[in-house]
The first five atom37 places (N, CA, C, CB, O) and aatype in JSON, in Angstrom:
{
  "aatype": [12, 4, 10, 7, 9, 14, 7, 5, 9, 16, 0, 9, 16, 3, 14, 16, 1, 12, 12, 0, 12, 0, 6, 19, 15, 7, 19, 1, 1, 6, 19, 2, 19, 0, 14, 9, 19, 16, 7, 6, 10, 0, 3, 19, 19, 7, 11, 17, 0, 10, 9, 8, 19, 7, 13, 0, 12, 0, 19, 9, 3, 6, 3, 6, 0, 6, 11, 16, 10, 6, 0, 10, 1, 7, 10, 7, 6, 0, 5, 6, 16, 10, 6, 0, 12, 0, 0, 7, 3, 0, 0, 10, 6, 7, 1, 0],
  "atom_mask": [
    [1, 1, 1, 1, 1],
    [1, 1, 1, 1, 1],
    [1, 1, 1, 1, 1],
    [1, 1, 1, 0, 1],
    [1, 1, 1, 1, 1],
    [1, 1, 1, 1, 1],
    [1, 1, 1, 0, 1],
    [1, 1, 1, 1, 1],
    [1, 1, 1, 1, 1],
    [1, 1, 1, 1, 1],
    [1, 1, 1, 1, 1],
    [1, 1, 1, 1, 1],
    [1, 1, 1, 1, 1],
    [1, 1, 1, 1, 1],
    [1, 1, 1, 1, 1],
    [1, 1, 1, 1, 1],
    [1, 1, 1, 1, 1],
    [1, 1, 1, 1, 1],
    [1, 1, 1, 1, 1],
    [1, 1, 1, 1, 1],
    [1, 1, 1, 1, 1],
    [1, 1, 1, 1, 1],
    [1, 1, 1, 1, 1],
    [1, 1, 1, 1, 1],
    [1, 1, 1, 1, 1],
    [1, 1, 1, 0, 1],
    [1, 1, 1, 1, 1],
    [1, 1, 1, 1, 1],
    [1, 1, 1, 1, 1],
    [1, 1, 1, 1, 1],
    [1, 1, 1, 1, 1],
    [1, 1, 1, 1, 1],
    [1, 1, 1, 1, 1],
    [1, 1, 1, 1, 1],
    [1, 1, 1, 1, 1],
    [1, 1, 1, 1, 1],
    [1, 1, 1, 1, 1],
    [1, 1, 1, 1, 1],
    [1, 1, 1, 0, 1],
    [1, 1, 1, 1, 1],
    [1, 1, 1, 1, 1],
    [1, 1, 1, 1, 1],
    [1, 1, 1, 1, 1],
    [1, 1, 1, 1, 1],
    [1, 1, 1, 1, 1],
    [1, 1, 1, 0, 1],
    [1, 1, 1, 1, 1],
    [1, 1, 1, 1, 1],
    [1, 1, 1, 1, 1],
    [1, 1, 1, 1, 1],
    [1, 1, 1, 1, 1],
    [1, 1, 1, 1, 1],
    [1, 1, 1, 1, 1],
    [1, 1, 1, 0, 1],
    [1, 1, 1, 1, 1],
    [1, 1, 1, 1, 1],
    [1, 1, 1, 1, 1],
    [1, 1, 1, 1, 1],
    [1, 1, 1, 1, 1],
    [1, 1, 1, 1, 1],
    [1, 1, 1, 1, 1],
    [1, 1, 1, 1, 1],
    [1, 1, 1, 1, 1],
    [1, 1, 1, 1, 1],
    [1, 1, 1, 1, 1],
    [1, 1, 1, 1, 1],
    [1, 1, 1, 1, 1],
    [1, 1, 1, 1, 1],
    [1, 1, 1, 1, 1],
    [1, 1, 1, 1, 1],
    [1, 1, 1, 1, 1],
    [1, 1, 1, 1, 1],
    [1, 1, 1, 1, 1],
    [1, 1, 1, 0, 1],
    [1, 1, 1, 1, 1],
    [1, 1, 1, 0, 1],
    [1, 1, 1, 1, 1],
    [1, 1, 1, 1, 1],
    [1, 1, 1, 1, 1],
    [1, 1, 1, 1, 1],
    [1, 1, 1, 1, 1],
    [1, 1, 1, 1, 1],
    [1, 1, 1, 1, 1],
    [1, 1, 1, 1, 1],
    [1, 1, 1, 1, 1],
    [1, 1, 1, 1, 1],
    [1, 1, 1, 1, 1],
    [1, 1, 1, 0, 1],
    [1, 1, 1, 1, 1],
    [1, 1, 1, 1, 1],
    [1, 1, 1, 1, 1],
    [1, 1, 1, 1, 1],
    [1, 1, 1, 1, 1],
    [1, 1, 1, 0, 1],
    [1, 1, 1, 1, 1],
    [1, 1, 1, 1, 1]
  ],
  "atom_positions": [
    [[156.4, 316.75, 125.08], [156.14, 317.61, 123.97], [156.45, 316.87, 122.68], [156.96, 318.9, 124.07], [157.46, 316.17, 122.6]],
    [[155.6, 317.0, 121.71], [155.8, 316.38, 120.4], [156.22, 317.45, 119.41], [154.52, 315.65, 119.92], [155.7, 318.57, 119.43]],
    [[157.15, 317.1, 118.56], [157.61, 318.03, 117.55], [157.35, 317.44, 116.18], [159.09, 318.36, 117.73], [157.86, 316.37, 115.86]],
    [[156.58, 318.12, 115.38], [156.32, 317.69, 114.01], [157.2, 318.47, 113.07], [0.0, 0.0, 0.0], [157.33, 319.69, 113.19]],
    [[157.81, 317.77, 112.13], [158.68, 318.39, 111.13], [157.9, 318.48, 109.82], [160.01, 317.58, 110.94], [157.33, 317.47, 109.39]],
    [[157.85, 319.64, 109.17], [157.12, 319.74, 107.9], [157.76, 318.89, 106.81], [157.05, 321.2, 107.46], [158.98, 318.9, 106.63]],
    [[156.92, 318.18, 106.09], [157.38, 317.39, 104.96], [156.31, 317.41, 103.88], [0.0, 0.0, 0.0], [155.12, 317.55, 104.18]],
    [[156.74, 317.26, 102.63], [155.78, 317.24, 101.53], [155.61, 315.8, 101.06], [156.25, 318.15, 100.36], [156.59, 315.1, 100.79]],
    [[154.37, 315.38, 100.95], [154.05, 314.03, 100.48], [154.31, 314.0, 98.98], [152.56, 313.63, 100.81], [153.75, 314.8, 98.23]],
    [[155.17, 313.07, 98.53], [155.56, 313.04, 97.12], [154.97, 311.88, 96.34], [157.05, 313.0, 97.01], [154.81, 311.98, 95.12]],
    [[154.64, 310.78, 97.01], [154.1, 309.61, 96.29], [153.48, 308.64, 97.28], [155.21, 308.91, 95.47], [153.87, 308.59, 98.45]],
    [[152.52, 307.87, 96.8], [151.95, 306.77, 97.59], [152.84, 305.55, 97.33], [150.42, 306.48, 97.2], [153.09, 305.2, 96.18]],
    [[153.31, 304.92, 98.4], [154.21, 303.76, 98.24], [153.52, 302.43, 98.52], [155.4, 303.91, 99.15], [153.9, 301.41, 97.94]],
    [[152.53, 302.43, 99.4], [151.81, 301.2, 99.74], [150.38, 301.57, 100.13], [152.53, 300.43, 100.91], [150.1, 301.89, 101.29]],
    [[149.46, 301.53, 99.15], [148.09, 301.95, 99.43], [147.4, 301.1, 100.51], [147.27, 301.89, 98.17], [146.6, 301.63, 101.27]],
    [[147.7, 299.83, 100.58], [147.06, 298.96, 101.56], [147.38, 299.39, 102.99], [147.5, 297.51, 101.34], [146.51, 299.39, 103.86]],
    [[148.63, 299.76, 103.23], [149.05, 300.19, 104.57], [148.99, 301.7, 104.74], [150.48, 299.7, 104.85], [149.36, 302.23, 105.79]],
    [[148.52, 302.41, 103.7], [148.42, 303.88, 103.71], [149.78, 304.53, 103.95], [147.43, 304.33, 104.79], [149.91, 305.46, 104.74]],
    [[150.78, 304.03, 103.24], [152.14, 304.55, 103.35], [152.45, 305.42, 102.14], [153.17, 303.4, 103.48], [152.01, 305.14, 101.02]],
    [[153.22, 306.46, 102.38], [153.6, 307.39, 101.32], [155.04, 307.85, 101.54], [152.64, 308.6, 101.27], [155.58, 307.74, 102.64]],
    [[155.64, 308.37, 100.48], [156.96, 308.96, 100.58], [156.79, 310.43, 100.89], [157.79, 308.74, 99.26], [155.99, 311.12, 100.26]],
    [[157.56, 310.9, 101.86], [157.54, 312.32, 102.21], [158.97, 312.84, 102.12], [156.95, 312.55, 103.64], [159.92, 312.15, 102.47]],
    [[159.09, 314.07, 101.64], [160.4, 314.72, 101.6], [160.45, 315.73, 102.74], [160.67, 315.4, 100.22], [159.65, 316.66, 102.8]],
    [[161.4, 315.51, 103.63], [161.57, 316.36, 104.81], [162.95, 317.0, 104.73], [161.39, 315.54, 106.13], [163.95, 316.33, 104.97]],
    [[163.0, 318.27, 104.41], [164.27, 319.01, 104.3], [165.27, 318.29, 103.4], [164.88, 319.22, 105.67], [166.45, 318.18, 103.74]],
    [[164.79, 317.8, 102.27], [165.66, 317.14, 101.31], [165.87, 315.66, 101.56], [0.0, 0.0, 0.0], [166.47, 314.98, 100.73]],
    [[165.38, 315.14, 102.67], [165.51, 313.72, 102.99], [164.17, 313.05, 102.74], [165.98, 313.52, 104.47], [163.13, 313.51, 103.21]],
    [[164.21, 311.95, 102.0], [162.97, 311.23, 101.72], [162.82, 310.07, 102.69], [162.95, 310.72, 100.26], [163.76, 309.33, 102.96]],
    [[161.6, 309.92, 103.21], [161.32, 308.81, 104.11], [159.87, 308.4, 103.97], [161.63, 309.19, 105.58], [159.01, 309.2, 103.6]],
    [[159.61, 307.15, 104.26], [158.25, 306.62, 104.16], [157.5, 306.94, 105.46], [158.27, 305.09, 103.89], [158.03, 306.76, 106.56]],
    [[156.27, 307.4, 105.3], [155.44, 307.75, 106.45], [154.04, 307.19, 106.26], [155.4, 309.28, 106.66], [153.6, 306.93, 105.14]],
    [[153.35, 307.02, 107.36], [151.95, 306.59, 107.33], [151.08, 307.84, 107.23], [151.58, 305.72, 108.6], [151.2, 308.75, 108.05]],
    [[150.2, 307.87, 106.23], [149.37, 309.05, 106.01], [147.92, 308.86, 106.49], [149.36, 309.41, 104.54], [147.08, 309.73, 106.26]],
    [[147.63, 307.75, 107.15], [146.26, 307.49, 107.62], [145.67, 308.65, 108.43], [146.24, 306.23, 108.45], [144.49, 308.95, 108.26]],
    [[146.45, 309.31, 109.31], [145.85, 310.38, 110.1], [145.38, 311.59, 109.29], [146.82, 310.84, 111.11], [144.57, 312.38, 109.78]],
    [[145.88, 311.76, 108.06], [145.51, 312.96, 107.29], [144.6, 312.67, 106.1], [146.74, 313.65, 106.81], [144.16, 313.6, 105.42]],
    [[144.32, 311.41, 105.83], [143.48, 311.07, 104.69], [142.02, 311.33, 105.04], [143.69, 309.59, 104.26], [141.49, 310.78, 106.0]],
    [[141.38, 312.18, 104.23], [139.96, 312.48, 104.45], [139.11, 312.08, 103.26], [139.78, 313.95, 104.75], [137.88, 312.09, 103.33]],
    [[139.75, 311.74, 102.17], [139.03, 311.34, 100.95], [139.83, 310.27, 100.26], [0.0, 0.0, 0.0], [140.16, 309.23, 100.84]],
    [[140.14, 310.52, 98.99], [140.96, 309.59, 98.22], [142.41, 309.65, 98.71], [140.88, 309.91, 96.71], [142.93, 310.73, 99.0]],
    [[143.04, 308.5, 98.8], [144.43, 308.43, 99.25], [145.34, 309.28, 98.37], [144.91, 306.98, 99.27], [146.24, 309.96, 98.87]],
    [[145.12, 309.25, 97.07], [145.97, 310.0, 96.14], [145.88, 311.51, 96.36], [145.57, 309.67, 94.71], [146.77, 312.24, 95.92]],
    [[144.84, 311.98, 97.02], [144.67, 313.42, 97.24], [145.74, 314.01, 98.16], [143.3, 313.68, 97.84], [145.93, 315.23, 98.17]],
    [[146.44, 313.19, 98.93], [147.47, 313.72, 99.84], [148.78, 314.01, 99.13], [147.71, 312.75, 100.97], [149.62, 314.74, 99.66]],
    [[148.98, 313.46, 97.94], [150.22, 313.71, 97.19], [150.31, 315.19, 96.85], [150.27, 312.84, 95.89], [149.37, 315.78, 96.32]],
    [[151.46, 315.78, 97.18], [151.69, 317.2, 96.96], [151.38, 318.06, 98.16], [0.0, 0.0, 0.0], [151.78, 319.23, 98.21]],
    [[150.68, 317.51, 99.14], [150.34, 318.29, 100.34], [151.52, 318.33, 101.31], [149.09, 317.69, 101.05], [152.39, 317.45, 101.3]],
    [[151.53, 319.35, 102.13], [152.5, 319.48, 103.22], [151.85, 318.96, 104.48], [152.97, 320.97, 103.39], [150.66, 319.17, 104.72]],
    [[152.64, 318.27, 105.3], [152.12, 317.71, 106.55], [153.18, 317.83, 107.63], [151.69, 316.23, 106.36], [154.38, 317.9, 107.35]],
    [[152.72, 317.84, 108.87], [153.65, 317.74, 110.0], [153.91, 316.26, 110.22], [153.07, 318.43, 111.29], [152.99, 315.49, 110.45]],
    [[155.19, 315.87, 110.16], [155.6, 314.48, 110.29], [156.15, 314.27, 111.7], [156.65, 314.09, 109.21], [157.0, 315.03, 112.16]],
    [[155.67, 313.23, 112.36], [156.15, 312.9, 113.72], [156.21, 311.39, 113.84], [155.21, 313.51, 114.82], [155.22, 310.7, 113.61]],
    [[157.37, 310.88, 114.2], [157.65, 309.45, 114.38], [157.03, 308.57, 113.28], [157.14, 309.0, 115.74], [156.4, 307.55, 113.57]],
    [[157.22, 308.97, 112.04], [156.76, 308.15, 110.93], [155.31, 308.31, 110.54], [0.0, 0.0, 0.0], [154.8, 307.53, 109.72]],
    [[154.62, 309.29, 111.1], [153.22, 309.53, 110.78], [153.03, 310.97, 110.32], [152.31, 309.21, 111.99], [153.61, 311.88, 110.9]],
    [[152.21, 311.16, 109.3], [151.79, 312.5, 108.9], [150.62, 312.86, 109.82], [151.38, 312.56, 107.35], [149.53, 312.29, 109.7]],
    [[150.85, 313.79, 110.73], [149.88, 314.06, 111.79], [148.85, 315.14, 111.45], [150.6, 314.45, 113.03], [147.73, 315.1, 111.95]],
    [[149.24, 316.1, 110.6], [148.32, 317.2, 110.27], [148.73, 317.81, 108.95], [148.29, 318.28, 111.39], [149.92, 317.92, 108.66]],
    [[147.76, 318.2, 108.16], [148.03, 318.9, 106.9], [148.26, 320.37, 107.22], [146.86, 318.72, 105.87], [147.51, 320.97, 108.0]],
    [[149.29, 320.95, 106.63], [149.58, 322.38, 106.79], [149.78, 322.98, 105.4], [150.85, 322.61, 107.7], [150.0, 322.25, 104.43]],
    [[149.7, 324.31, 105.31], [149.93, 324.92, 104.0], [151.43, 325.18, 103.82], [149.12, 326.25, 103.87], [152.21, 325.11, 104.77]],
    [[151.81, 325.47, 102.59], [153.23, 325.63, 102.26], [153.87, 326.78, 103.03], [153.4, 325.86, 100.75], [155.03, 326.68, 103.43]],
    [[153.14, 327.87, 103.23], [153.67, 329.01, 103.97], [153.98, 328.62, 105.41], [152.68, 330.18, 103.93], [155.04, 328.97, 105.94]],
    [[153.06, 327.91, 106.04], [153.28, 327.46, 107.42], [154.46, 326.5, 107.48], [152.01, 326.79, 107.98], [155.25, 326.54, 108.42]],
    [[154.59, 325.63, 106.47], [155.71, 324.69, 106.42], [157.03, 325.43, 106.37], [155.57, 323.75, 105.21], [157.97, 325.1, 107.1]],
    [[157.12, 326.45, 105.51], [158.36, 327.21, 105.37], [158.7, 327.96, 106.65], [158.26, 328.19, 104.19], [159.86, 327.99, 107.06]],
    [[157.7, 328.56, 107.28], [157.94, 329.28, 108.54], [158.42, 328.32, 109.63], [156.66, 330.01, 108.99], [159.32, 328.66, 110.41]],
    [[157.83, 327.14, 109.69], [158.24, 326.15, 110.7], [159.65, 325.67, 110.44], [157.26, 324.96, 110.72], [160.44, 325.54, 111.37]],
    [[159.97, 325.39, 109.17], [161.33, 324.95, 108.83], [162.36, 326.02, 109.18], [161.42, 324.59, 107.34], [163.44, 325.71, 109.69]],
    [[162.02, 327.27, 108.91], [162.93, 328.38, 109.25], [163.13, 328.46, 110.76], [162.38, 329.72, 108.7], [164.25, 328.65, 111.23]],
    [[162.06, 328.32, 111.52], [162.17, 328.35, 112.99], [163.02, 327.2, 113.49], [160.77, 328.3, 113.64], [163.82, 327.37, 114.41]],
    [[162.86, 326.02, 112.91], [163.66, 324.86, 113.32], [165.14, 325.06, 112.98], [163.14, 323.58, 112.63], [166.01, 324.69, 113.76]],
    [[165.41, 325.66, 111.82], [166.81, 325.97, 111.47], [167.38, 326.95, 112.5], [166.91, 326.57, 110.03], [168.53, 326.79, 112.93]],
    [[166.59, 327.94, 112.89], [167.04, 328.91, 113.89], [167.32, 328.26, 115.23], [0.0, 0.0, 0.0], [168.29, 328.6, 115.91]],
    [[166.47, 327.3, 115.62], [166.69, 326.58, 116.88], [167.97, 325.77, 116.81], [165.5, 325.66, 117.19], [168.72, 325.69, 117.79]],
    [[168.23, 325.17, 115.66], [169.46, 324.4, 115.49], [170.68, 325.27, 115.61], [0.0, 0.0, 0.0], [171.67, 324.89, 116.24]],
    [[170.64, 326.46, 114.99], [171.76, 327.39, 115.08], [171.93, 327.88, 116.52], [171.54, 328.59, 114.13], [173.06, 328.01, 116.99]],
    [[170.84, 328.15, 117.21], [170.92, 328.59, 118.6], [171.53, 327.49, 119.47], [169.52, 328.97, 119.14], [172.34, 327.78, 120.35]],
    [[171.14, 326.24, 119.23], [171.69, 325.12, 120.0], [173.19, 325.0, 119.76], [170.99, 323.8, 119.62], [173.96, 324.78, 120.7]],
    [[173.62, 325.15, 118.51], [175.05, 325.09, 118.19], [175.81, 326.21, 118.91], [175.27, 325.18, 116.67], [176.9, 325.98, 119.42]],
    [[175.23, 327.4, 118.95], [175.87, 328.53, 119.63], [175.98, 328.26, 121.13], [175.07, 329.83, 119.38], [177.03, 328.52, 121.73]],
    [[174.91, 327.74, 121.73], [174.94, 327.42, 123.17], [175.98, 326.35, 123.47], [173.56, 326.96, 123.65], [176.69, 326.44, 124.47]],
    [[176.08, 325.35, 122.62], [177.07, 324.29, 122.83], [178.49, 324.84, 122.7], [176.86, 323.15, 121.84], [179.37, 324.47, 123.47]],
    [[178.71, 325.73, 121.73], [180.02, 326.34, 121.55], [180.38, 327.2, 122.76], [180.06, 327.18, 120.26], [181.52, 327.2, 123.22]],
    [[179.39, 327.94, 123.27], [179.63, 328.76, 124.46], [179.96, 327.88, 125.66], [178.4, 329.65, 124.76], [180.87, 328.18, 126.43]],
    [[179.22, 326.78, 125.82], [179.48, 325.87, 126.94], [180.86, 325.25, 126.82], [178.41, 324.76, 127.0], [181.57, 325.11, 127.82]],
    [[181.27, 324.89, 125.61], [182.6, 324.32, 125.4], [183.67, 325.36, 125.72], [182.75, 323.8, 123.96], [184.71, 325.02, 126.29]],
    [[183.42, 326.61, 125.34], [184.37, 327.69, 125.64], [184.48, 327.93, 127.13], [0.0, 0.0, 0.0], [185.58, 328.14, 127.63]],
    [[183.35, 327.9, 127.85], [183.36, 328.09, 129.3], [184.13, 326.95, 129.97], [181.92, 328.16, 129.85], [184.89, 327.18, 130.91]],
    [[183.93, 325.73, 129.5], [184.61, 324.58, 130.08], [186.12, 324.69, 129.86], [184.07, 323.27, 129.47], [186.9, 324.33, 130.74]],
    [[186.51, 325.17, 128.69], [187.93, 325.35, 128.4], [188.53, 326.42, 129.33], [188.14, 325.73, 126.92], [189.64, 326.25, 129.83]],
    [[187.8, 327.52, 129.54], [188.27, 328.58, 130.43], [188.38, 328.09, 131.85], [187.35, 329.8, 130.36], [189.33, 328.44, 132.55]],
    [[187.42, 327.28, 132.31], [187.46, 326.76, 133.68], [188.64, 325.83, 133.86], [186.16, 326.04, 134.04], [189.2, 325.76, 134.95]],
    [[189.02, 325.12, 132.82], [190.16, 324.21, 132.9], [191.48, 324.92, 133.01], [0.0, 0.0, 0.0], [192.45, 324.37, 133.53]],
    [[191.54, 326.18, 132.52], [192.78, 326.96, 132.6], [192.91, 327.7, 133.92], [192.85, 327.95, 131.45], [194.01, 328.14, 134.27]],
    [[191.84, 327.84, 134.66], [191.88, 328.63, 135.89], [192.47, 327.86, 137.03], [190.51, 329.09, 136.27], [192.58, 328.39, 138.14]]
  ]
}
C-alpha cells in the first residue's frame, strides 16, 4: 500500500530536473513534480499534491488535502492510544 501525504508546492527549485519545494505539514522538502506537470512547470506552484517518496504523484484540491491531513492526524492519535494501551497491558502482565 502506498500512502501519499498532502503537500503544497511552494517554488520551483530545479527546472531541469523538474524539482520543486513542497510544504508538508509545516516541513519543507524538495520533490519531483514531473508526474503532475501537464503544461508549464510554473503552473504547479501553489497547487496541492499527494507526495510519496519524494514525488508529487497527484494534484488534489485544498479541501481534499485538509481532510486527508485531518485523517492522518487521527490515525497518529489512534496509534499513540494503541501503543499506550499495549504498554499498560504489558505493565499489568508483569505484575501478575
